[in-house]
Kinemage of the C-alpha trace (Angstrom):
@kinemage 1
@onewidth
@group {chain A} dominant
@subgroup {mainchain}
@vectorlist {calphas} color= white
{ca met a 1} P 91.632 73.213 113.644
{ca thr a 2} L 92.004 69.454 113.356
{ca glu a 3} L 91.872 67.517 116.605
{ca val a 4} L 94.858 65.206 117.023
{ca gln a 5} L 94.040 61.794 118.508
{ca thr a 6} L 96.409 60.775 121.298
{ca phe a 7} L 97.786 57.266 121.860
{ca gln a 8} L 95.880 57.141 125.144
{ca asp a 9} L 92.550 57.470 123.305
{ca ser a 10} L 93.070 54.378 121.125
{ca gln a 11} L 93.508 50.699 121.829
{ca pro a 12} L 97.208 49.768 122.013
{ca thr a 13} L 98.412 48.137 118.814
{ca gln a 14} L 99.568 45.069 120.758
{ca asp a 15} L 96.033 44.435 122.068
{ca arg a 16} L 94.349 44.426 118.674
{ca leu a 17} L 93.377 41.232 116.875
{ca pro a 18} L 96.113 39.674 114.731
{ca lys a 19} L 95.475 38.923 111.071
{ca val a 20} L 96.563 35.328 111.678
{ca lys a 21} L 95.065 33.868 114.853
{ca glu a 22} L 97.814 31.516 115.969
{ca ile a 23} L 99.256 30.925 119.437
{ca ile a 24} L 102.837 32.103 119.876
{ca asp a 25} L 104.747 29.663 122.089
{ca arg a 26} L 107.633 31.943 123.057
{ca val a 27} L 108.000 35.670 122.539
{ca gly a 28} L 110.089 38.082 124.544
{ca val a 29} L 113.560 39.540 124.918
{ca ser a 30} L 116.993 37.965 124.717
{ca gly a 31} L 120.519 39.115 125.413
{ca leu a 32} L 119.572 41.698 128.043
{ca arg a 33} L 122.759 42.381 129.994
{ca thr a 34} L 122.655 43.570 133.579
{ca gly a 35} L 124.363 43.278 136.948
{ca leu a 36} L 123.011 40.951 139.632
{ca lys a 37} L 123.746 40.856 143.321
{ca leu a 38} L 123.471 37.639 145.333
{ca thr a 39} L 124.375 36.415 148.786
{ca asn a 40} L 125.786 32.999 147.925
{ca ser a 41} L 129.063 31.177 148.323
{ca ala a 42} L 130.101 31.620 144.680
{ca gly a 43} L 130.342 35.397 144.918
{ca ser a 44} L 128.245 38.510 145.384
{ca phe a 45} L 128.082 40.488 142.132
{ca phe a 46} L 127.690 39.101 138.619
{ca thr a 47} L 127.378 40.450 135.113
{ca ala a 48} L 124.584 38.415 133.555
{ca glu a 49} L 122.736 38.007 130.272
{ca ile a 50} L 119.000 37.429 130.579
{ca asp a 51} L 116.443 35.902 128.193
{ca leu a 52} L 112.775 36.250 129.151
{ca phe a 53} L 109.905 34.719 127.159
{ca ile a 54} L 106.159 34.245 127.562
{ca asp a 55} L 103.408 32.739 125.421
{ca leu a 56} L 100.823 34.794 123.540
{ca asp a 57} L 97.197 33.869 122.852
{ca thr a 58} L 95.310 34.233 119.578
{ca glu a 59} L 93.456 37.405 120.594
{ca arg a 60} L 96.377 39.810 120.728
{ca lys a 61} L 98.689 41.025 118.001
{ca gly a 62} L 101.728 41.326 120.240
{ca ile a 63} L 103.075 41.510 123.763
{ca his a 64} L 103.923 44.667 125.675
{ca met a 65} L 107.682 44.190 125.410
{ca ser a 66} L 108.538 47.018 127.792
{ca arg a 67} L 106.710 45.257 130.638
{ca leu a 68} L 109.166 42.355 130.414
{ca val a 69} L 112.139 44.680 130.702
{ca glu a 70} L 110.458 46.658 133.485
{ca ser a 71} L 109.878 43.426 135.436
{ca ile a 72} L 113.560 42.523 135.163
{ca asn a 73} L 114.665 46.016 136.190
{ca glu a 74} L 112.254 46.134 139.127
{ca val a 75} L 113.457 42.841 140.614
{ca val a 76} L 117.135 43.534 139.916
{ca ser a 77} L 116.777 46.942 141.580
{ca lys a 78} L 115.200 45.366 144.672
{ca gly a 79} L 117.910 42.701 144.642
{ca ser a 80} L 120.629 45.316 144.915
{ca arg a 81} L 119.137 46.336 148.278
{ca gln a 82} L 117.943 42.925 149.480
{ca pro a 83} L 119.931 40.284 147.557
{ca lys a 84} L 118.596 36.776 146.957
{ca asp a 85} L 120.765 33.745 147.663
{ca ser a 86} L 120.362 32.087 144.243
{ca phe a 87} L 119.789 32.856 140.579
{ca glu a 88} L 116.681 30.679 140.516
{ca met a 89} L 114.997 32.699 143.277
{ca leu a 90} L 115.813 35.858 141.340
{ca gly a 91} L 114.304 34.324 138.197
{ca leu a 92} L 111.216 33.231 140.122
{ca asp a 93} L 110.722 36.778 141.386
{ca ile a 94} L 110.990 38.177 137.841
{ca leu a 95} L 108.348 35.772 136.489
{ca thr a 96} L 106.098 36.591 139.451
{ca glu a 97} L 106.553 40.338 138.946
{ca leu a 98} L 105.817 39.934 135.242
{ca lys a 99} L 102.562 38.119 136.063
{ca asn a 100} L 101.394 41.319 137.780
{ca arg a 101} L 102.149 43.355 134.649
{ca his a 102} L 101.308 41.075 131.719
{ca lys a 103} L 98.977 38.158 131.075
{ca tyr a 104} L 100.643 34.832 130.254
{ca ser a 105} L 100.134 31.094 130.858
{ca asn a 106} L 103.678 29.844 130.284
{ca gly a 107} L 106.843 31.803 130.874
{ca glu a 108} L 110.543 31.158 131.136
{ca ile a 109} L 113.657 33.050 132.050
{ca ser a 110} L 117.307 32.131 131.706
{ca ile a 111} L 120.222 33.848 133.404
{ca lys a 112} L 123.674 33.301 131.907
{ca thr a 113} L 126.830 34.227 133.735
{ca thr a 114} L 130.278 32.999 134.785
{ca leu a 115} L 131.159 31.745 138.245
{ca leu a 116} L 134.698 32.216 139.497
{ca leu a 117} L 135.440 29.526 142.054
{ca arg a 118} L 138.572 29.464 144.178
{ca arg a 119} L 140.695 26.366 143.640
{ca his a 120} L 144.189 25.374 144.794
{ca thr a 121} L 146.863 23.665 142.754
{ca pro a 122} L 147.446 19.996 143.666
{ca val a 123} L 151.020 20.219 145.052
{ca thr a 124} L 152.074 23.821 145.698
{ca asn a 125} L 148.572 24.776 146.887
{ca lys a 126} L 148.604 28.011 144.907
{ca pro a 127} L 145.215 29.774 144.855
{ca thr a 128} L 143.621 30.073 141.424
{ca asp a 129} L 140.193 31.397 140.461
{ca glu a 130} L 138.693 29.100 137.848
{ca pro a 131} L 135.865 30.218 135.495
{ca tyr a 132} L 132.734 28.158 134.858
{ca asp a 133} L 129.951 29.141 132.458
{ca val a 134} L 126.513 28.593 133.979
{ca val a 135} L 122.903 29.096 132.898
{ca val a 136} L 120.057 29.111 135.404
{ca gly a 137} L 116.541 28.939 134.045
{ca val a 138} L 113.122 29.115 135.669
{ca val a 139} L 110.061 27.861 133.798
{ca ser a 140} L 106.421 28.506 134.677
{ca arg a 141} L 104.012 25.984 133.163
{ca asn a 142} L 100.431 26.868 134.043
{ca gly a 143} L 101.473 28.028 137.493
{ca thr a 144} L 103.929 25.206 138.267
{ca phe a 145} L 107.577 26.212 138.485
{ca phe a 146} L 110.655 24.255 137.445
{ca lys a 147} L 114.291 25.227 137.318
{ca asn a 148} L 116.992 24.355 134.817
{ca leu a 149} L 120.593 24.342 135.980
{ca arg a 150} L 123.340 24.102 133.378
{ca val a 151} L 127.077 24.160 133.984
{ca lys a 152} L 130.158 23.748 131.817
{ca ala a 153} L 133.528 22.616 133.077
{ca val a 154} L 136.832 22.117 131.271
{ca gly a 155} L 139.185 19.243 132.123
{ca asn a 156} L 141.286 16.783 130.180
{ca thr a 157} L 141.292 13.180 129.032
{ca leu a 158} L 143.961 10.616 128.264
{ca cys a 159} L 143.163 7.922 125.696
{ca pro a 160} L 143.083 4.350 127.126
{ca his a 161} L 143.490 2.818 123.663
{ca ser a 162} L 146.689 4.665 122.770
{ca leu a 163} L 148.017 4.038 126.273
{ca glu a 164} L 147.626 0.314 125.704
{ca thr a 165} L 148.822 0.113 122.109
{ca thr a 166} L 151.970 2.195 122.697
{ca lys a 167} L 152.840 0.396 125.943
{ca gly a 168} L 152.610 3.417 128.204
{ca lys a 169} L 152.382 6.443 125.891
{ca ala a 170} L 149.138 8.205 125.081
{ca his a 171} L 147.607 11.261 123.477
{ca val a 172} L 145.862 13.732 125.753
{ca gln a 173} L 143.416 16.511 125.052
{ca arg a 174} L 141.363 19.178 126.675
{ca ala a 175} L 137.755 18.117 127.258
{ca glu a 176} L 134.490 19.749 128.283
{ca val a 177} L 131.398 18.532 130.096
{ca asp a 178} L 128.081 20.308 129.674
{ca leu a 179} L 125.720 19.133 132.433
{ca trp a 180} L 122.045 20.180 132.500
{ca val a 181} L 119.358 19.219 135.002
{ca glu a 182} L 115.674 20.119 135.275
{ca val a 183} L 113.972 19.765 138.653
{ca pro a 184} L 111.053 21.310 140.579
{ca ile a 185} L 111.871 24.786 141.851
{ca asp a 186} L 112.092 23.675 145.496
{ca val a 187} L 114.699 20.920 144.934
{ca glu a 188} L 118.022 21.857 146.519
{ca ile a 189} L 120.855 21.475 144.019
{ca arg a 190} L 123.741 23.932 144.008
{ca leu a 191} L 125.671 24.969 140.903
{ca glu a 192} L 128.891 24.194 142.752
{ca glu a 193} L 127.745 20.596 143.227
{ca leu a 194} L 127.173 20.170 139.503
{ca ile a 195} L 130.542 21.720 138.672
{ca glu a 196} L 132.263 19.344 141.074
{ca ile a 197} L 130.518 16.388 139.387
{ca cys a 198} L 131.820 17.532 136.011
{ca glu a 199} L 135.372 17.920 137.250
{ca lys a 200} L 135.392 14.478 138.865
{ca ser a 201} L 134.373 12.971 135.519
{ca phe a 202} L 137.599 13.888 133.697
{ca ser a 203} L 140.913 12.095 133.711
{ca ser a 204} L 142.088 15.185 135.573
{ca pro a 205} L 140.854 18.744 136.138
{ca thr a 206} L 142.643 21.693 134.562
{ca tyr a 207} L 144.004 24.794 136.288
{ca thr a 208} L 144.732 28.357 135.252
{ca val a 209} L 147.849 28.427 137.438
{ca leu a 210} L 150.278 25.495 137.573
{ca lys a 211} L 153.846 25.392 138.867
{ca thr a 212} L 156.263 22.664 137.759
{ca asn a 213} L 155.370 20.221 140.534
{ca asp a 214} L 151.679 20.847 139.897
{ca glu a 215} L 152.078 20.097 136.188
{ca ala a 216} L 153.733 16.785 137.010
{ca ala a 217} L 150.921 15.881 139.393
{ca val a 218} L 148.244 16.647 136.778
{ca val a 219} L 149.986 14.512 134.147
{ca glu a 220} L 150.468 11.636 136.585
{ca glu a 221} L 146.795 11.791 137.538
{ca met a 222} L 145.795 11.567 133.870
{ca phe a 223} L 147.922 8.459 133.357
{ca arg a 224} L 146.392 6.842 136.452
{ca asn a 225} L 142.917 7.649 135.167
{ca pro a 226} L 142.722 7.211 131.355
{ca lys a 227} L 139.265 7.803 129.875
{ca phe a 228} L 137.394 7.768 126.600
{ca val a 229} L 134.864 10.524 126.091
{ca glu a 230} L 132.251 7.789 126.693
{ca asp a 231} L 133.774 7.161 130.138
{ca val a 232} L 133.503 10.849 130.958
{ca ala a 233} L 129.796 10.949 130.066
{ca arg a 234} L 129.035 7.765 132.018
{ca asp a 235} L 130.932 8.876 135.116
{ca cys a 236} L 129.182 12.241 135.026
{ca phe a 237} L 125.809 10.475 134.787
{ca arg a 238} L 126.665 8.140 137.676
{ca leu a 239} L 127.658 11.043 139.928
{ca ala a 240} L 124.617 13.112 138.943
{ca lys a 241} L 122.332 10.154 139.670
{ca asn a 242} L 123.793 9.997 143.187
{ca leu a 243} L 122.177 13.361 143.933
{ca asn a 244} L 118.883 11.418 144.144
{ca phe a 245} L 116.580 13.960 142.541
{ca lys a 246} L 113.453 13.525 140.434
{ca gly a 247} L 113.731 15.314 137.129
{ca lys a 248} L 115.680 15.299 133.907
{ca val a 249} L 119.405 15.206 133.216
{ca arg a 250} L 121.328 15.769 130.016
{ca ile a 251} L 125.082 15.327 129.658
{ca arg a 252} L 127.283 16.209 126.717
{ca ala a 253} L 130.965 15.346 126.965
{ca thr a 254} L 133.278 16.708 124.269
{ca ser a 255} L 136.885 15.750 123.657
{ca phe a 256} L 138.834 18.298 121.595
{ca glu a 257} L 140.973 15.638 119.962
{ca ser a 258} L 144.687 16.303 119.740
{ca ile a 259} L 145.418 13.800 116.938
{ca his a 260} L 142.300 14.427 114.840
{ca lys a 261} L 140.844 17.458 113.082
{ca his a 262} L 137.453 16.792 114.655
{ca asn a 263} L 136.002 16.443 118.129
{ca ala a 264} L 134.634 13.343 119.847
{ca val a 265} L 131.248 13.698 121.561
{ca ser a 266} L 129.226 11.496 123.931
{ca glu a 267} L 125.740 12.304 125.268
{ca ile a 268} L 123.362 10.846 127.835
{ca glu a 269} L 119.810 12.059 128.432
{ca arg a 270} L 117.531 10.548 131.074
{ca ala a 271} L 114.512 11.235 133.254
{ca phe a 272} L 114.612 10.260 136.931
{ca leu a 273} L 111.081 9.443 138.074
């Protein structure tokens, strides 16, 4: 009778030497969808998509992928009973839990979701829940933690050039601001603050619900506040700088042009030291 060797008797495939001894900078899982529970002002329960990556040294063929998923599930499960107050604290806990299960020097996690924030229309004061795409990342670099906060907001712009050349008429378009900041993990910046900065950068914000008087107010605000896409990026930068943090900021303003078949884009990237 031939003795069958069990998996437990042999070295795991992942821990064997690779044929090519090269450091892997980022390896892990992406697109893992789960539910998250928080105790913050933006809501309590979120459907999120998580990416989790670590580095891999030259002595191992692969990572133990299941340990990454187990770390996420363990922290999310605890969070359902004792919720955290922010996505970054949840991400920090996942990277810490993973450190107990798997060796790594550098790791990063990103949590993508949508915030629904209650707004009110400018004249009739109708309540409307507005969606904002956000990504919260936590990065561990040799034991030092940073967080990345990224928000997207949709507004509109009115062209100053056409307003001037047509003596009071102008083309308008929907616009988007993508604002990203990187700061140390302990710096207090809320996603809602960044969203508000984006919305203040437009000629006017947009709303899901608008009655007739509200529509008129939005249009009048645009004409009082005409902006190029360059103006939007600069105003967003100015407002972000007023938060007085040390870190990095990246802004991408996009105007979905109404009289062209292409978009107009303006970007600013800076480090605040």
